[in-house]
MOPAC internal coordinates of N, CA, C and O (Angstrom, degrees):
PM7 1SCF
backbone

  N    0.0000 0     0.00 0     0.00 0    0    0    0
  C    1.4814 1     0.00 0     0.00 0    1    0    0
  C    1.4435 1   110.98 1     0.00 0    2    1    0
  O    1.2310 1   119.21 1   -34.00 1    3    2    1
  N    1.3075 1   119.11 1   146.00 1    3    2    1
  C    1.4425 1   125.20 1   178.19 1    5    3    2
  C    1.4992 1   110.53 1   -92.70 1    6    5    3
  O    1.2310 1   120.43 1   -49.58 1    7    6    5
  N    1.3191 1   116.79 1   130.42 1    7    6    5
  C    1.5043 1   118.16 1   177.30 1    9    7    6
  C    1.4964 1   111.65 1   -66.24 1   10    9    7
  O    1.2310 1   121.41 1   -34.25 1   11   10    9
  N    1.3735 1   114.90 1   145.75 1   11   10    9
  C    1.5515 1   119.87 1  -178.01 1   13   11   10
  C    1.5427 1   110.97 1   -58.13 1   14   13   11
  O    1.2310 1   116.22 1   143.31 1   15   14   13
  N    1.3646 1   124.78 1   -36.69 1   15   14   13
  C    1.3897 1   118.70 1  -178.99 1   17   15   14
  C    1.4938 1   113.98 1   -67.37 1   18   17   15
  O    1.2310 1   119.66 1   151.80 1   19   18   17
  N    1.4024 1   118.25 1   -28.20 1   19   18   17
  C    1.4540 1   122.76 1   172.04 1   21   19   18
  C    1.5344 1   111.20 1   -61.69 1   22   21   19
  O    1.2310 1   122.25 1   129.81 1   23   22   21
  N    1.3186 1   113.29 1   -50.19 1   23   22   21
  C    1.4804 1   121.82 1  -176.03 1   25   23   22
  C    1.6390 1   105.07 1   -60.14 1   26   25   23
  O    1.2310 1   121.91 1   130.63 1   27   26   25
  N    1.3214 1   113.95 1   -49.37 1   27   26   25
  C    1.5716 1   115.09 1  -174.09 1   29   27   26
  C    1.5435 1   108.82 1   -65.09 1   30   29   27
  O    1.2310 1   118.78 1   149.19 1   31   30   29
  N    1.3443 1   119.94 1   -30.81 1   31   30   29
  C    1.5063 1   116.50 1   177.42 1   33   31   30
  C    1.4707 1   110.08 1   -69.79 1   34   33   31
  O    1.2310 1   118.93 1   136.41 1   35   34   33
  N    1.4049 1   119.66 1   -43.59 1   35   34   33
  C    1.3920 1   122.11 1   176.96 1   37   35   34
  C    1.4985 1   115.25 1   -54.52 1   38   37   35
  O    1.2310 1   121.67 1   131.75 1   39   38   37
  N    1.3720 1   114.41 1   -48.25 1   39   38   37
  C    1.4453 1   122.87 1  -178.74 1   41   39   38
  C    1.6162 1   109.64 1   -65.41 1   42   41   39
  O    1.2310 1   118.74 1   133.98 1   43   42   41
  N    1.3370 1   120.00 1   -46.02 1   43   42   41
  C    1.3596 1   124.97 1  -179.01 1   45   43   42
  C    1.5921 1   113.16 1   -55.00 1   46   45   43
  O    1.2310 1   121.70 1   139.20 1   47   46   45
  N    1.2683 1   114.35 1   -40.80 1   47   46   45
  C    1.4473 1   120.92 1  -171.91 1   49   47   46
  C    1.5551 1   106.32 1   -64.82 1   50   49   47
  O    1.2310 1   118.96 1   154.82 1   51   50   49
  N    1.3077 1   119.59 1   -25.18 1   51   50   49
  C    1.4311 1   122.99 1  -178.08 1   53   51   50
  C    1.5084 1   114.64 1  -110.55 1   54   53   51
  O    1.2310 1   120.15 1  -170.06 1   55   54   53
  N    1.2779 1   117.31 1     9.94 1   55   54   53
  C    1.4616 1   121.36 1  -179.65 1   57   55   54
  C    1.4656 1   113.58 1    62.71 1   58   57   55
  O    1.2310 1   121.17 1  -137.18 1   59   58   57
  N    1.2743 1   115.36 1    42.82 1   59   58   57
  C    1.4995 1   119.90 1   172.82 1   61   59   58
  C    1.5206 1   115.66 1  -126.24 1   62   61   59
  O    1.2310 1   120.97 1   -18.96 1   63   62   61
  N    1.1998 1   115.74 1   161.04 1   63   62   61
  C    1.4661 1   124.85 1   178.35 1   65   63   62
  C    1.5355 1   111.41 1  -148.10 1   66   65   63
  O    1.2310 1   121.32 1   -38.49 1   67   66   65
  N    1.3832 1   115.08 1   141.51 1   67   66   65
  C    1.4406 1   119.42 1   173.64 1   69   67   66
  C    1.5504 1   110.88 1  -108.26 1   70   69   67
  O    1.2310 1   120.95 1   -54.77 1   71   70   69
  N    1.2894 1   115.79 1   125.23 1   71   70   69
  C    1.5445 1   118.73 1   179.67 1   73   71   70
  C    1.5056 1   110.85 1   -57.95 1   74   73   71
  O    1.2310 1   119.59 1   133.92 1   75   74   73
  N    1.3394 1   118.39 1   -46.08 1   75   74   73
  C    1.4938 1   123.34 1   173.01 1   77   75   74
  C    1.5767 1   103.19 1  -144.10 1   78   77   75
  O    1.2310 1   122.50 1   -12.89 1   79   78   77
  N    1.3074 1   112.81 1   167.11 1   79   78   77
  C    1.4608 1   119.05 1   175.34 1   81   79   78
  C    1.5213 1   112.06 1   -83.47 1   82   81   79
  O    1.2310 1   119.67 1   -41.89 1   83   82   81
  N    1.3421 1   118.23 1   138.11 1   83   82   81
  C    1.4643 1   118.91 1  -175.54 1   85   83   82
  C    1.5224 1   113.47 1   -83.81 1   86   85   83
  O    1.2310 1   121.44 1  -177.43 1   87   86   85
  N    1.4574 1   114.85 1     2.57 1   87   86   85
  C    1.4552 1   122.27 1   178.30 1   89   87   86
  C    1.4268 1   108.98 1   173.52 1   90   89   87
  O    1.2310 1   121.06 1    10.69 1   91   90   89
  N    1.3534 1   115.59 1  -169.31 1   91   90   89
  C    1.4436 1   123.62 1   176.18 1   93   91   90
  C    1.5453 1   112.81 1   -71.97 1   94   93   91
  O    1.2310 1   119.04 1   -60.51 1   95   94   93
  N    1.3457 1   119.43 1   119.49 1   95   94   93
  C    1.4484 1   120.85 1  -174.01 1   97   95   94
  C    1.4484 1   109.91 1   -86.35 1   98   97   95
  O    1.2310 1   119.40 1   -50.68 1   99   98   97
  N    1.3913 1   118.75 1   129.32 1   99   98   97
  C    1.5386 1   123.06 1  -179.56 1  101   99   98
  C    1.4790 1   108.50 1  -118.50 1  102  101   99
  O    1.2310 1   117.55 1   171.55 1  103  102  101
  N    1.2918 1   122.27 1    -8.45 1  103  102  101
  C    1.4768 1   121.88 1  -177.76 1  105  103  102
  C    1.5620 1   112.64 1  -157.97 1  106  105  103
  O    1.2310 1   121.24 1   -53.87 1  107  106  105
  N    1.3532 1   115.24 1   126.13 1  107  106  105
  C    1.4792 1   115.41 1  -179.92 1  109  107  106
  C    1.5585 1   105.36 1  -141.57 1  110  109  107
  O    1.2310 1   120.53 1   -64.08 1  111  110  109
  N    1.3098 1   116.58 1   115.92 1  111  110  109
  C    1.4986 1   119.96 1   177.92 1  113  111  110
  C    1.5952 1   106.37 1  -146.43 1  114  113  111
  O    1.2310 1   123.22 1   -20.38 1  115  114  113
  N    1.2518 1   111.43 1   159.62 1  115  114  113
  C    1.5126 1   117.65 1   169.12 1  117  115  114
  C    1.5432 1   108.69 1   -94.68 1  118  117  115
  O    1.2310 1   122.49 1   -61.04 1  119  118  117
  N    1.2976 1   112.84 1   118.96 1  119  118  117
  C    1.5031 1   117.77 1  -173.72 1  121  119  118
  C    1.5800 1   111.91 1  -116.99 1  122  121  119
  O    1.2310 1   121.05 1   -32.89 1  123  122  121
  N    1.2531 1   115.60 1   147.11 1  123  122  121
  C    1.5054 1   120.55 1  -177.61 1  125  123  122
  C    1.5044 1   108.15 1   -74.34 1  126  125  123
  O    1.2310 1   119.78 1   -59.09 1  127  126  125
  N    1.2861 1   118.02 1   120.91 1  127  126  125
  C    1.5225 1   122.27 1  -177.97 1  129  127  126
  C    1.6025 1   106.15 1  -141.93 1  130  129  127
  O    1.2310 1   120.53 1   -62.22 1  131  130  129
  N    1.2699 1   116.60 1   117.78 1  131  130  129
  C    1.4342 1   123.81 1   173.49 1  133  131  130
  C    1.6270 1   110.81 1    47.45 1  134  133  131
  O    1.2310 1   123.36 1  -132.22 1  135  134  133
  N    1.2533 1   111.16 1    47.78 1  135  134  133
  C    1.5104 1   117.39 1   175.02 1  137  135  134
  C    1.5252 1   119.28 1    85.71 1  138  137  135
  O    1.2310 1   119.82 1  -173.02 1  139  138  137
  N    1.2903 1   117.95 1     6.98 1  139  138  137
  C    1.4921 1   126.78 1  -175.84 1  141  139  138
  C    1.4992 1   110.14 1  -139.64 1  142  141  139
  O    1.2310 1   119.90 1   -33.73 1  143  142  141
  N    1.3086 1   117.79 1   146.27 1  143  142  141
  C    1.4655 1   122.85 1   162.77 1  145  143  142
  C    1.4943 1   111.42 1   -78.87 1  146  145  143
  O    1.2310 1   122.04 1   -55.72 1  147  146  145
  N    1.2958 1   113.69 1   124.28 1  147  146  145
  C    1.5589 1   116.23 1  -176.62 1  149  147  146
  C    1.5422 1   108.27 1  -129.92 1  150  149  147
  O    1.2310 1   120.49 1   -23.59 1  151  150  149
  N    1.2966 1   116.68 1   156.41 1  151  150  149
  C    1.5204 1   119.62 1  -178.29 1  153  151  150
  C    1.5519 1   104.85 1   -70.47 1  154  153  151
  O    1.2310 1   124.54 1   -50.19 1  155  154  153
  N    1.3725 1   108.89 1   129.81 1  155  154  153
  C    1.5294 1   113.52 1   175.23 1  157  155  154
  C    1.5447 1   101.77 1  -120.25 1  158  157  155
  O    1.2310 1   120.65 1   -65.54 1  159  158  157
  N    1.2452 1   116.36 1   114.46 1  159  158  157
  C    1.4412 1   124.90 1  -174.86 1  161  159  158
  C    1.6197 1   115.40 1  -120.24 1  162  161  159
  O    1.2310 1   120.15 1   -40.01 1  163  162  161
  N    1.2947 1   117.31 1   139.99 1  163  162  161
  C    1.4091 1   116.10 1  -177.11 1  165  163  162
  C    1.5910 1   104.33 1  -126.77 1  166  165  163
  O    1.2310 1   123.19 1   -57.69 1  167  166  165
  N    1.3132 1   111.49 1   122.31 1  167  166  165
  C    1.5284 1   120.74 1  -178.89 1  169  167  166
  C    1.4583 1   111.39 1  -116.79 1  170  169  167
  O    1.2310 1   120.43 1   -25.04 1  171  170  169
  N    1.3177 1   116.78 1   154.96 1  171  170  169
  C    1.5195 1   120.61 1   164.21 1  173  171  170
  C    1.5662 1   103.77 1  -105.91 1  174  173  171
  O    1.2310 1   121.01 1   -59.72 1  175  174  173
  N    1.2115 1   115.68 1   120.28 1  175  174  173
  C    1.4537 1   125.36 1   175.62 1  177  175  174
  C    1.4542 1   116.37 1  -127.41 1  178  177  175
  O    1.2310 1   115.26 1   -58.61 1  179  178  177
  N    1.2654 1   126.60 1   121.39 1  179  178  177
  C    1.4688 1   127.48 1   179.61 1  181  179  178
  C    1.5254 1   107.93 1    55.53 1  182  181  179
  O    1.2310 1   118.41 1  -131.46 1  183  182  181
  N    1.3771 1   120.63 1    48.54 1  183  182  181
  C    1.3888 1   130.35 1   179.90 1  185  183  182
  C    1.5951 1   116.30 1    52.15 1  186  185  183
  O    1.2310 1   124.39 1  -146.88 1  187  186  185
  N    1.3722 1   109.19 1    33.12 1  187  186  185
  C    1.4835 1   119.00 1   177.33 1  189  187  186
  C    1.4969 1   107.40 1  -136.34 1  190  189  187
  O    1.2310 1   121.80 1   -40.86 1  191  190  189
  N    1.4000 1   114.17 1   139.14 1  191  190  189
  C    1.4052 1   125.45 1   179.53 1  193  191  190
  C    1.5380 1   106.04 1   -83.82 1  194  193  191
  O    1.2310 1   120.74 1   -54.01 1  195  194  193
  N    1.2688 1   116.19 1   125.99 1  195  194  193
  C    1.5492 1   121.68 1   177.60 1  197  195  194
  C    1.5262 1   109.09 1  -124.84 1  198  197  195
  O    1.2310 1   120.80 1   -42.86 1  199  198  197
  N    1.3302 1   116.08 1   137.14 1  199  198  197
  C    1.4600 1   121.62 1   170.26 1  201  199  198
  C    1.5092 1   108.85 1   -99.75 1  202  201  199
  O    1.2310 1   120.47 1   -46.70 1  203  202  201
  N    1.2072 1   116.71 1   133.30 1  203  202  201
  C    1.4397 1   121.67 1  -176.88 1  205  203  202
  C    1.5345 1   105.74 1  -124.04 1  206  205  203
  O    1.2310 1   119.91 1   -56.33 1  207  206  205
  N    1.3928 1   117.78 1   123.67 1  207  206  205
  C    1.4287 1   128.06 1   173.17 1  209  207  206
  C    1.4484 1   110.10 1  -108.90 1  210  209  207
  O    1.2310 1   116.72 1   -59.57 1  211  210  209
  N    1.2858 1   123.85 1   120.43 1  211  210  209
  C    1.3998 1   126.89 1   175.89 1  213  211  210
  C    1.5107 1   108.37 1   -95.67 1  214  213  211
  O    1.2310 1   120.31 1   -58.31 1  215  214  213
  N    1.3095 1   117.02 1   121.69 1  215  214  213
  C    1.4864 1   122.77 1  -166.98 1  217  215  214
  C    1.5870 1   110.22 1  -123.54 1  218  217  215
  O    1.2310 1   119.41 1  -102.91 1  219  218  217
  N    1.3380 1   118.73 1    77.09 1  219  218  217
  C    1.4601 1   118.43 1  -172.14 1  221  219  218
  C    1.6076 1   108.98 1   -67.85 1  222  221  219
  O    1.2310 1   118.48 1   157.77 1  223  222  221
  N    1.3503 1   120.50 1   -22.23 1  223  222  221
  C    1.4041 1   123.52 1  -177.77 1  225  223  222
  C    1.5321 1   114.41 1   -87.80 1  226  225  223
  O    1.2310 1   121.68 1   167.46 1  227  226  225
  N    1.2938 1   114.38 1   -12.54 1  227  226  225
  C    1.4759 1   120.43 1  -176.76 1  229  227  226
  C    1.5376 1   111.42 1   -91.63 1  230  229  227
  O    1.2310 1   121.55 1   -69.63 1  231  230  229
  N    1.2565 1   114.64 1   110.37 1  231  230  229
  C    1.4958 1   118.74 1  -179.54 1  233  231  230
  C    1.4763 1   107.75 1  -108.73 1  234  233  231
  O    1.2310 1   119.84 1   -56.85 1  235  234  233
  N    1.3223 1   117.92 1   123.15 1  235  234  233
  C    1.4444 1   124.43 1  -176.13 1  237  235  234
  C    1.5791 1   104.64 1  -130.35 1  238  237  235
  O    1.2310 1   121.33 1   -29.88 1  239  238  237
  N    1.3519 1   115.07 1   150.12 1  239  238  237
  C    1.4328 1   117.14 1   176.16 1  241  239  238
  C    1.4689 1   121.67 1   -85.32 1  242  241  239
  O    1.2310 1   122.44 1   159.46 1  243  242  241
  N    1.3719 1   112.93 1   -20.54 1  243  242  241
  C    1.4954 1   114.11 1   179.56 1  245  243  242
  C    1.5893 1   106.77 1  -157.57 1  246  245  243
  O    1.2310 1   122.75 1   -11.52 1  247  246  245
  N    1.2675 1   112.33 1   168.48 1  247  246  245
  C    1.3928 1   128.05 1  -175.12 1  249  247  246
  C    1.6439 1   107.31 1   -59.49 1  250  249  247
  O    1.2310 1   120.54 1   -48.26 1  251  250  249
  N    1.2405 1   116.58 1   131.74 1  251  250  249
  C    1.4979 1   119.18 1   174.53 1  253  251  250
  C    1.5891 1   108.70 1  -128.10 1  254  253  251
  O    1.2310 1   124.41 1   -52.41 1  255  254  253
  N    1.3374 1   109.13 1   127.59 1  255  254  253
  C    1.5094 1   113.90 1   177.74 1  257  255  254
  C    1.4820 1   109.05 1  -103.27 1  258  257  255
  O    1.2310 1   120.04 1   -26.17 1  259  258  257
  N    1.3874 1   117.52 1   153.83 1  259  258  257
  C    1.4722 1   119.51 1   178.49 1  261  259  258
  C    1.5599 1   106.68 1  -145.81 1  262  261  259
  O    1.2310 1   122.06 1   -23.51 1  263  262  261
  N    1.2944 1   113.65 1   156.49 1  263  262  261
  C    1.4519 1   126.13 1  -177.04 1  265  263  262
  C    1.5008 1   106.89 1  -149.04 1  266  265  263
  O    1.2310 1   120.85 1   -81.34 1  267  266  265
  N    1.3532 1   115.98 1    98.66 1  267  266  265
  C    1.4986 1   113.50 1  -175.10 1  269  267  266
  C    1.4953 1   106.45 1  -150.47 1  270  269  267
  O    1.2310 1   121.88 1   -43.05 1  271  270  269
  N    1.3678 1   114.01 1   136.95 1  271  270  269
  C    1.4626 1   117.65 1   173.12 1  273  271  270
  C    1.5376 1   115.94 1    58.99 1  274  273  271
  O    1.2310 1   119.77 1  -148.68 1  275  274  273
  N    1.2920 1   118.04 1    31.32 1  275  274  273
  C    1.4916 1   122.30 1  -176.06 1  277  275  274
  C    1.4721 1   115.61 1    80.85 1  278  277  275
  O    1.2310 1   119.17 1  -177.62 1  279  278  277
  N    1.3392 1   119.19 1     2.38 1  279  278  277
  C    1.4338 1   121.76 1   177.77 1  281  279  278
  C    1.4984 1   109.80 1  -111.80 1  282  281  279
  O    1.2310 1   121.31 1   -43.01 1  283  282  281
  N    1.3264 1   115.10 1   136.99 1  283  282  281
  C    1.4964 1   120.62 1   178.51 1  285  283  282
  C    1.5299 1   103.47 1  -120.67 1  286  285  283
  O    1.2310 1   123.98 1   -27.24 1  287  286  285
  N    1.3473 1   109.97 1   152.76 1  287  286  285
  C    1.4734 1   113.19 1   175.67 1  289  287  286
  C    1.4906 1   111.32 1  -178.86 1  290  289  287
  O    1.2310 1   122.14 1     1.66 1  291  290  289
  N    1.3195 1   113.51 1  -178.34 1  291  290  289
  C    1.4296 1   120.18 1  -178.30 1  293  291  290
  C    1.5977 1   107.30 1  -144.60 1  294  293  291
  O    1.2310 1   124.31 1   -36.02 1  295  294  293
  N    1.3144 1   109.33 1   143.98 1  295  294  293
  C    1.5580 1   116.67 1   174.07 1  297  295  294
  C    1.4696 1   102.88 1  -114.93 1  298  297  295
  O    1.2310 1   121.82 1   -56.15 1  299  298  297
  N    1.4000 1   114.12 1   123.85 1  299  298  297
  C    1.4473 1   114.10 1  -178.50 1  301  299  298
  C    1.5781 1   106.40 1  -133.05 1  302  301  299
  O    1.2310 1   122.85 1   -33.22 1  303  302  301
  N    1.3976 1   112.14 1   146.78 1  303  302  301
  C    1.4745 1   118.90 1  -179.37 1  305  303  302
  C    1.5867 1   104.85 1   -69.35 1  306  305  303
  O    1.2310 1   122.66 1   -41.09 1  307  306  305
  N    1.4506 1   112.52 1   138.91 1  307  306  305
  C    1.4102 1   118.96 1   168.39 1  309  307  306
  C    1.5253 1   107.81 1  -139.08 1  310  309  307
  O    1.2310 1   122.98 1   -67.14 1  311  310  309
  N    1.2689 1   111.89 1   112.86 1  311  310  309
  C    1.4468 1   115.33 1   178.23 1  313  311  310
  C    1.5499 1   113.11 1    61.04 1  314  313  311
  O    1.2310 1   118.80 1    48.88 1  315  314  313
  N    1.2473 1   119.89 1  -131.12 1  315  314  313
  C    1.4689 1   123.74 1   174.82 1  317  315  314
  C    1.5376 1   114.08 1   -77.84 1  318  317  315
  O    1.2310 1   118.65 1   169.54 1  319  318  317
  N    1.2228 1   120.17 1   -10.46 1  319  318  317
  C    1.4763 1   122.94 1   178.69 1  321  319  318
  C    1.4989 1   114.56 1  -127.97 1  322  321  319
  O    1.2310 1   120.36 1    37.27 1  323  322  321
  N    1.3533 1   116.91 1  -142.73 1  323  322  321
  C    1.4288 1   120.43 1  -179.39 1  325  323  322
  C    1.5195 1   111.33 1  -156.91 1  326  325  323
  O    1.2310 1   118.21 1   -10.32 1  327  326  325
  N    1.3068 1   121.01 1   169.68 1  327  326  325
  C    1.3434 1   124.79 1   174.16 1  329  327  326
  C    1.4311 1   111.32 1  -134.49 1  330  329  327
  O    1.2310 1   118.24 1   -31.79 1  331  330  329
  N    1.3902 1   120.95 1   148.21 1  331  330  329
  C    1.4008 1   125.21 1   176.79 1  333  331  330
  C    1.6078 1   105.08 1  -117.13 1  334  333  331
  O    1.2310 1   122.80 1   -45.08 1  335  334  333
  N    1.3154 1   112.23 1   134.92 1  335  334  333
  C    1.4335 1   124.66 1   176.21 1  337  335  334
  C    1.4376 1   109.45 1  -117.42 1  338  337  335
  O    1.2310 1   117.20 1   -58.74 1  339  338  337
  N    1.2820 1   122.93 1   121.26 1  339  338  337
  C    1.4161 1   125.70 1  -169.68 1  341  339  338
  C    1.5908 1   106.38 1  -131.91 1  342  341  339
  O    1.2310 1   121.92 1   -40.29 1  343  342  341
  N    1.3305 1   113.93 1   139.71 1  343  342  341
  C    1.4420 1   119.86 1   171.11 1  345  343  342
  C    1.5310 1   111.06 1  -147.99 1  346  345  343
  O    1.2310 1   121.95 1    -8.07 1  347  346  345
  N    1.3720 1   113.86 1   171.93 1  347  346  345
  C    1.4775 1   115.92 1   178.92 1  349  347  346
  C    1.5570 1   108.96 1  -104.51 1  350  349  347
  O    1.2310 1   118.20 1   -31.11 1  351  350  349
  N    1.2499 1   121.03 1   148.89 1  351  350  349
  C    1.4139 1   126.39 1   170.40 1  353  351  350
  C    1.5491 1   115.40 1    82.64 1  354  353  351
  O    1.2310 1   118.76 1    60.33 1  355  354  353
  N    1.2535 1   119.97 1  -119.67 1  355  354  353
  C    1.4998 1   127.11 1  -172.98 1  357  355  354
  C    1.6047 1   110.48 1   -59.21 1  358  357  355
  O    1.2310 1   120.29 1   -26.69 1  359  358  357
  N    1.3311 1   117.06 1   153.31 1  359  358  357
  C    1.4089 1   121.43 1   178.10 1  361  359  358
  C    1.6294 1   107.23 1   -61.77 1  362  361  359
  O    1.2310 1   122.24 1   -23.50 1  363  362  361
  N    1.2416 1   113.31 1   156.50 1  363  362  361
  C    1.4338 1   122.25 1   174.74 1  365  363  362
  C    1.5183 1   111.44 1   -67.17 1  366  365  363
  O    1.2310 1   119.30 1   -42.96 1  367  366  365
  N    1.3624 1   118.94 1   137.04 1  367  366  365
  C    1.4332 1   117.12 1  -179.95 1  369  367  366
  C    1.4431 1   116.17 1   -62.92 1  370  369  367
  O    1.2310 1   119.23 1   -34.96 1  371  370  369
  N    1.3087 1   119.07 1   145.04 1  371  370  369
  C    1.4230 1   126.54 1   177.14 1  373  371  370
  C    1.5508 1   111.24 1   -52.06 1  374  373  371
  O    1.2310 1   120.97 1   -47.60 1  375  374  373
  N    1.2458 1   115.75 1   132.40 1  375  374  373
  C    1.4210 1   119.80 1   178.60 1  377  375  374
  C    1.4951 1   116.69 1    88.38 1  378  377  375
  O    1.2310 1   119.23 1   163.00 1  379  378  377
  N    1.3511 1   119.08 1   -17.00 1  379  378  377
  C    1.4023 1   124.50 1  -177.47 1  381  379  378
  C    1.5356 1   113.43 1   -65.90 1  382  381  379
  O    1.2310 1   118.15 1   141.45 1  383  382  381
  N    1.3070 1   121.13 1   -38.55 1  383  382  381
  C    1.3630 1   126.07 1  -177.67 1  385  383  382
  C    1.5999 1   109.01 1   -69.27 1  386  385  383
  O    1.2310 1   122.05 1   137.49 1  387  386  385
  N    1.2761 1   113.69 1   -42.51 1  387  386  385
  C    1.4511 1   121.00 1  -179.87 1  389  387  386
  C    1.4487 1   107.81 1   -62.30 1  390  389  387
  O    1.2310 1   119.03 1   134.10 1  391  390  389
  N    1.3977 1   119.46 1   -45.90 1  391  390  389
  C    1.4768 1   121.55 1   179.64 1  393  391  390
  C    1.4329 1   112.95 1   -59.74 1  394  393  391
  O    1.2310 1   119.96 1   134.96 1  395  394  393
  N    1.3803 1   117.69 1   -45.04 1  395  394  393
  C    1.4122 1   124.30 1  -177.05 1  397  395  394
  C    1.5550 1   108.42 1   -64.92 1  398  397  395
  O    1.2310 1   121.81 1   127.02 1  399  398  397
  N    1.3181 1   114.14 1   -52.98 1  399  398  397
  C    1.4628 1   114.09 1  -179.46 1  401  399  398
  C    1.5069 1   119.51 1   -57.06 1  402  401  399
  O    1.2310 1   123.23 1   152.23 1  403  402  401
  N    1.3675 1   111.41 1   -27.77 1  403  402  401
  C    1.5898 1   118.85 1   178.53 1  405  403  402
  C    1.5448 1   106.26 1   -71.39 1  406  405  403
  O    1.2310 1   116.85 1   165.87 1  407  406  405
  N    1.2759 1   123.59 1   -14.13 1  407  406  405
  C    1.4983 1   125.27 1   178.44 1  409  407  406
  C    1.4075 1   117.34 1   -81.82 1  410  409  407
  O    1.2310 1   121.51 1   157.57 1  411  410  409
  N    1.3367 1   114.71 1   -22.43 1  411  410  409
  C    1.4735 1   124.74 1  -169.49 1  413  411  410
  C    1.4989 1   111.02 1   -89.55 1  414  413  411
  O    1.2310 1   122.08 1   -46.97 1  415  414  413
  N    1.3879 1   113.63 1   133.03 1  415  414  413
  C    1.5179 1   119.55 1   175.64 1  417  415  414
  C    1.5694 1   101.31 1  -136.66 1  418  417  415
  O    1.2310 1   123.39 1   -31.43 1  419  418  417
  N    1.3780 1   111.11 1   148.57 1  419  418  417
  C    1.4824 1   119.72 1   174.69 1  421  419  418
  C    1.5254 1   105.59 1  -104.82 1  422  421  419
  O    1.2310 1   122.28 1   -49.92 1  423  422  421
  N    1.3760 1   113.24 1   130.08 1  423  422  421
  C    1.4546 1   118.82 1  -175.36 1  425  423  422
  C    1.5194 1   112.55 1   -99.18 1  426  425  423
  O    1.2310 1   119.16 1   171.72 1  427  426  425
  N    1.3043 1   119.20 1    -8.28 1  427  426  425
  C    1.4410 1   125.85 1  -179.88 1  429  427  426
  C    1.4933 1   112.91 1  -113.85 1  430  429  427
  O    1.2310 1   120.10 1   180.00 1  431  430  429

């Protein structure tokens, strides 16, 4: 498990905040993605591992799903940015993306 101060430091660097955790956090780092360091978080939720990328600089107009090389996920607009939720194997459960996206806030 990742300590809360570590998570808060990763989120603060990117101007993000989570209202609550969507599961048990096992990884939290700032990773280089499309020219910016972004929070890269790995959670276990409902017995499934989920990777969550918070993308404050990525503005998209609508939800985009992908299924490539064994990974499935969705990119969804959230406020002035977006988030990506990625998993392996089975499709993401209905409502999970909406629940996770409702937890994200941009602070900058």
